[in-house]
C-alpha positions in Angstrom: 4.4 -2.6 3.3 4.0 -0.8 6.7 0.6 -0.8 8.3 -0.3 1.7 11.1 -2.0 0.7 14.3 -2.9 2.4 17.6 -3.6 5.7 16.1 -7.3 6.2 17.1 -6.3 7.9 20.4 -4.6 10.6 18.3 -7.8 11.1 16.2 -10.0 11.6 19.2 -7.7 13.8 21.2 -9.5 17.1 22.1 -6.6 19.2 20.6 -7.0 17.3 17.3 -10.7 17.8 17.2 -10.3 21.5 18.0 -7.8 21.8 15.2 -10.2 20.0 12.9 -13.0 22.5 13.8 -10.7 25.4 12.9 -10.0 23.8 9.5 -13.6 22.9 8.8 -14.8 26.5 9.4 -12.2 28.1 7.1 -14.0 30.4 4.7 -17.4 29.4 6.2 -17.3 30.7 9.8 -20.2 33.2 9.3 -22.6 30.6 8.1 -25.5 29.9 10.4 -24.6 26.2 11.1 -21.0 27.1 11.9 -22.0 30.0 14.1 -24.5 27.8 16.0 -21.8 25.2 16.5 -19.2 27.8 17.6 -21.6 29.4 20.1 -21.3 26.2 22.1 -17.9 25.1 20.8 -16.4 23.3 23.8 -19.6 21.3 24.7 -20.0 20.4 21.0 -16.4 19.2 20.7 -16.6 17.3 24.0 -19.8 15.6 22.8 -18.1 14.6 19.5 -15.1 13.3 21.4 -17.4 11.2 23.7 -19.3 9.8 20.7 -16.1 8.9 18.9 -14.5 7.5 22.1 -17.6 5.3 22.8 -18.0 4.4 19.1 -21.6 5.5 19.0 -21.0 8.4 16.6 -23.4 8.4 13.7 -23.1 10.7 10.7 -26.1 13.0 9.9 -28.0 13.4 6.7 -26.4 15.1 3.6 -27.8 18.2 1.9 -27.7 17.6 -1.8 -27.6 20.1 -4.7 -26.4 20.3 -8.2 -23.9 22.5 -10.0 -24.0 23.0 -13.7 -20.6 24.4 -14.6 -18.4 23.2 -16.0 -20.6 20.1 -16.1 -23.6 19.0 -14.1 -22.5 17.3 -10.9 -24.3 16.3 -7.7 -22.7 17.8 -4.6 -23.4 16.4 -1.2 -22.8 18.6 1.8 -22.4 16.8 5.2 -23.5 18.5 8.4 -20.9 20.7 9.9 -20.2 18.5 12.9 -19.5 15.6 10.5 -17.1 17.8 8.5 -15.2 18.3 11.8 -14.9 14.5 12.2 -13.6 14.3 8.6 -10.9 16.7 9.3 -10.0 15.0 12.6 -9.6 11.7 10.8 -7.6 13.2 7.9 -5.3 15.2 10.2 -3.9 11.9 11.4 -4.2 9.4 8.6 -3.3 11.6 5.6 0.3 12.2 6.7 0.7 8.4 7.0 -0.5 7.6 3.5 0.5 10.8 1.6 4.1 9.7 1.2 3.0 6.7 -0.9 1.4 8.9 -3.6 3.5 9.5 -6.7 5.0 13.0 -7.2 2.8 13.7 -10.2 -0.6 13.2 -8.6 -1.8 16.7 -8.2 -5.4 16.9 -6.9 -6.4 17.5 -3.2 -2.8 17.7 -2.0 -1.2 20.6 -0.1 1.3 22.4 -2.3 0.1 20.8 -5.5 -3.1 21.9 -7.3 -4.2 22.9 -10.8 -1.5 25.4 -11.7 1.4 23.1 -10.7 -0.3 20.3 -12.7 -0.6 22.7 -15.7 3.1 23.5 -15.7 4.0 19.8 -15.5 1.5 18.9 -18.3 3.0 21.7 -20.5 6.6 20.4 -19.8 5.6 16.9 -20.8 3.6 18.0 -23.8 6.3 20.2 -25.3 8.9 17.4 -24.9 6.8 14.6 -26.4 5.2 13.8 -29.8 2.1 12.1 -28.5 -0.2 12.2 -25.5 -2.8 9.7 -24.3 -5.4 11.7 -22.3 -7.9 9.7 -20.3 -10.9 10.4 -18.1 -12.5 7.8 -15.8 -16.2 7.5 -16.5 -18.4 8.7 -13.6 -15.5 8.3 -11.1 -16.9 9.3 -7.7 -20.3 7.4 -8.3 -18.3 4.3 -9.4 -15.9 4.0 -6.4 -16.5 0.5 -4.9 -16.8 0.5 -1.1 -15.5 -3.0 -0.7 -12.4 -2.3 -2.8 -11.8 1.1 -1.1 -11.9 -0.5 2.3 -9.5 -3.2 1.3 -7.0 -0.6 0.0 -7.2 1.4 3.2 -6.6 -1.8 5.2 -3.3 -2.2 3.4 -2.0 0.9 5.3 -4.1 0.9 8.5 -4.6 -1.9 11.0 -6.0 0.1 13.9 -9.5 -1.5 14.3 -11.0 1.6 15.9 -9.8 3.9 13.1 -11.1 1.4 10.6 -14.4 1.5 12.4 -14.6 5.3 11.9 -13.5 5.0 8.2 -16.1 2.3 7.6 -18.8 4.4 9.3 -18.1 7.4 7.1 -18.0 5.3 3.9 -21.1 3.2 4.8 -23.1 6.4 5.5 -22.4 7.9 2.1 -25.6 9.0 0.6 -26.9 7.5 -2.7 -25.0 8.8 -5.7 -25.9 8.8 -9.4 -26.7 5.3 -10.5 -23.9 3.6 -12.5 -24.7 0.2 -14.1 -21.5 -1.4 -15.3 -20.9 -5.2 -15.5 -17.4 -6.7 -15.2 -16.0 -10.2 -15.7 -17.6 -12.7 -13.4 -20.6 -10.4 -12.5 -24.1 -11.7 -12.4 -27.0 -9.6 -13.7 -27.6 -8.1 -10.2 -24.0 -7.5 -9.2 -24.0 -3.7 -10.1 -27.0 -3.2 -7.8 -25.8 -5.4 -5.0 -22.3 -3.7 -4.5 -22.3 -0.4 -2.6 -20.6 2.3 -4.6 -20.2 6.0 -4.7 -18.7 8.7 -2.5 -20.1 12.2 -1.9 -18.0 14.7 -3.9 -18.2 17.4 -1.2 -16.4 15.5 1.6 -12.8 16.0 2.5 -12.6 12.3 3.2 -14.0 11.5 -0.3 -11.3 13.6 -1.9 -8.6 11.8 0.1 -10.2 8.4 -0.5 -10.3 9.2 -4.3 -6.5 9.5 -4.3 -6.1 6.3 -2.3 -8.3 4.5 -4.7 -6.1 5.3 -7.7 -2.8 5.3 -5.9 -2.1 1.6 -6.9 -3.0 2.4 -10.5 -0.6 5.4 -10.5 2.2 3.0 -9.4 1.1 0.4 -12.0 1.5 3.0 -14.8 4.8 4.3 -13.6 6.5 1.0 -12.5 4.9 -1.8 -14.5 4.1 0.0 -17.8 7.2 2.1 -17.2 5.7 5.4 -18.4 8.2 8.1 -17.6 5.9 11.0 -18.3 2.6 10.6 -16.5 0.4 12.7 -14.3 -3.1 12.6 -12.8 -5.5 15.1 -11.5 -8.4 13.4 -9.7 -9.9 11.2 -12.5 -8.1 12.8 -15.4 -4.7 11.3 -16.3 -2.3 11.7 -19.1 0.6 9.7 -20.5 3.3 11.1 -22.9 5.7 9.5 -25.3 7.4 9.8 -28.7 6.1 6.2 -29.4 2.5 6.1 -30.6 2.4 2.3 -30.4 3.7 2.3 -26.8 0.8 4.6 -25.7 -1.7 2.5 -27.7 -0.6 -0.6 -25.9 -0.6 1.2 -22.6 -4.3 2.1 -23.1 -5.2 -1.5 -23.5 -3.3 -2.4 -20.3 -4.9 0.5 -18.4 -8.4 -0.5 -19.4 -7.7 -4.1 -18.2 -6.2 -3.0 -14.9 -9.0 -0.5 -14.1 -11.7 -3.1 -14.9 -10.1 -6.1 -13.1 -8.8 -4.3 -10.0 -11.0 -1.2 -9.4 -14.2 -1.9 -11.4 -13.7 1.3 -13.4 -13.8 2.2 -17.0 -12.3 5.1 -18.9 -14.6 7.4 -20.9 -14.8 6.1 -24.5 -15.0 9.6 -26.0 -13.0 11.8 -23.7 -10.1 9.3 -23.7 -7.9 9.9 -26.8 -4.4 9.4 -28.2 -3.2 12.2 -30.4 -0.2 14.4 -31.4 0.7 17.1 -28.9 1.4 19.6 -31.7 -2.4 20.0 -32.3 -2.9 21.2 -28.8 -4.5 19.6 -25.7 -7.1 20.9 -23.2 -6.1 20.7 -19.6 -7.4 22.3 -16.3 -9.1 25.1 -18.2 -6.3 25.9 -20.6 -5.4 24.8 -24.1 -1.7 23.9 -24.3 -0.1 24.5 -27.7 3.5 24.1 -28.7 4.1 27.9 -28.5 1.5 29.3 -26.2 -1.0 28.5 -23.5 -4.6 29.8 -24.1 -7.6 30.0 -21.8 -10.2 27.6 -23.1 -13.1 29.4 -24.8 -15.8 27.9 -22.6 -13.9 29.0 -19.5 -13.5 32.5 -20.8 -17.2 32.6 -21.7 -18.1 31.5 -18.2 -15.9 34.2 -16.7 -17.6 36.8 -18.8 -21.0 35.6 -17.9 -20.1 35.9 -14.3 -18.7 39.4 -14.9 -21.9 40.6 -16.4 -23.9 39.0 -13.5 -21.8 41.0 -11.0 -22.2 44.1 -13.1 -26.0 43.8 -12.8 -25.8 43.1 -9.1 -23.5 46.1 -8.6 -25.9 48.4 -10.3 -28.6 47.1 -8.0 -26.5 47.6 -5.0 -26.6 43.9 -4.1 -22.9 43.2 -4.3 -20.0 45.2 -2.8 -16.8 46.2 -4.4 -14.7 43.9 -2.1 -16.5 40.9 -3.4 -16.1 42.0 -7.0 -12.4 42.8 -6.5 -11.8 39.3 -4.9 -13.4 37.6 -7.9 -11.5 39.6 -10.4 -8.2 39.0 -8.6 -8.9 35.3 -8.5 -9.6 35.2 -12.3 -6.4 37.2 -13.0 -4.3 35.0 -10.8 -5.7 32.0 -12.8 -5.3 33.6 -16.2 -1.7 34.6 -15.5 -0.6 31.0 -15.8 -1.3 31.2 -19.6 -0.2 33.6 -22.3 -3.0 36.0 -21.6 -1.6 39.5 -21.3 -3.8 41.0 -24.0 -6.8 39.1 -22.7 -6.3 40.5 -19.2 -6.0 44.0 -20.6 -9.3 43.6 -22.4 -11.0 42.4 -19.2 -9.4 45.2 -17.2 -10.7 47.8 -19.7 -14.2 46.4 -19.5 -14.1 46.8 -15.7 -14.3 50.6 -15.7 -17.7 50.3 -14.0 -16.1 48.8 -10.9 -13.9 51.9 -10.4 -16.5 54.6 -10.8 
């Protein structure tokens, strides 16, 4: 296995940090913290470069908030200058590790994403009798820092780069408490081991793929599952052999517990016939059609009514409404939703008055 060294100089090059700043501000450049940073862009970047070069860089405090849809999650937003550092790091190390990911790992990868995952899931479901759908219980809060660092050291040997990676991981803010005991643990082990990555970080998204990369290869190469895909912490195995998938679940539970200190969700992880339909990335995949899930449609309609009220009050402009509607339609087009889109379009007469 190739390990990469002498890459820190690439990370702290001014051109790389400048490119990182351009990526970090994408879609956010009119926010106050970004405007303030950009008003003194060159001095701010030089300061960051000096801190990284002298290895006295210290991440700032996270801003924490919660989102409630589709489920309650804690989101941790790093200060903007730290997000620039995250991009500078990922600019260099991501291309080195990305080629080791399996072809059917879809989250947080350029050119992949939910819709490509949906099409692959549909292909597998319609050519298989059974599916084992699994969800890792409290994934981001459960990621073990010691294990994550050891996995990254299998690919990176540059001590300075590892210092930066460790600094980012060690300064993760406290995540939701997860108390799980595994073989060999003492009563206090779950409290003594540092765990959890902030969901809002670019580095966390990348590290989450690294953390499960070995597991992906285990499923594909040791369990020999031909039809398998993963999207963050949701993964699915397909086969015409029910017993094969049942045995695979036991092997998966053992691997995750012994190697990654993770457990699959006891309720959300199920083995069933594909003909009854399966929920995936906001859609319901049936043998003859793909429907938008009811809860996703309900959420979109609530948002539509909210925008209708704001429009009537003059608090939202037509460009913002049009952008949201186009985004919904682009998403819905991946299902068999022509009639649904016509209904929504008809209900939008108020936006064209």
